[in-house]
C-alpha positions as CSV (number, residue, x, y, z in Angstrom):
1,M,100.9,109.3,96.5
2,D,102.8,106.1,96.3
3,Y,103.7,104.3,93.1
4,A,105.0,100.7,92.5
5,V,106.4,98.6,89.7
6,I,105.2,95.0,89.0
7,S,108.1,92.7,89.8
8,V,106.5,89.3,88.9
9,P,105.9,87.9,85.4
10,A,102.1,88.4,85.7
11,A,100.0,89.9,88.6
12,P,96.3,89.4,88.7
13,V,94.1,92.4,89.4
14,R,90.9,91.4,91.3
15,R,87.7,93.3,91.8
16,K,87.7,92.7,95.6
17,P,90.5,91.7,98.0
18,N,89.9,88.0,97.8
19,H,91.7,85.2,95.8
20,R,88.2,83.9,94.8
21,K,86.9,87.2,93.4
22,E,86.8,88.0,89.7
23,M,90.1,88.9,88.0
24,V,89.4,92.1,86.0
25,N,92.9,92.7,84.6
26,Q,96.4,91.3,84.6
27,L,99.6,93.4,85.0
28,L,102.9,92.4,83.5
29,F,106.5,92.7,84.7
30,G,107.6,96.3,84.6
31,E,104.2,98.0,84.5
32,T,103.7,100.8,86.9
33,V,100.7,101.4,89.2
34,K,99.5,104.1,91.6
35,V,98.8,102.7,95.1
36,L,95.5,104.1,96.2
37,Y,95.4,102.4,99.7
38,S,96.3,99.3,101.5
39,K,93.8,97.0,103.2
40,N,96.4,94.9,105.1
41,E,99.8,93.5,104.3
42,L,98.4,91.2,101.6
43,W,96.0,93.5,99.6
44,V,96.6,96.8,98.0
45,K,94.1,98.9,95.9
46,I,95.9,100.1,92.8
47,R,95.3,101.9,89.5
48,S,97.3,100.9,86.5
49,L,99.1,103.9,84.9
50,H,98.9,102.1,81.5
51,D,95.1,101.6,81.1
52,G,93.5,103.1,84.3
53,Y,92.1,99.8,85.6
54,E,91.6,99.6,89.3
55,G,91.6,96.6,91.5
């Protein structure tokens, strides 16, 4: 299991790995996430440890 910390002021969490897909949540600087899997170098499926949202 890998974990990560958000290092930008606000990171959008999208339903699907595409910039045009719906934003379901937004993570803020310092929040922690569990990395579920990586699609490629640009997209990572995560679960927020704060509220459980996935995207």
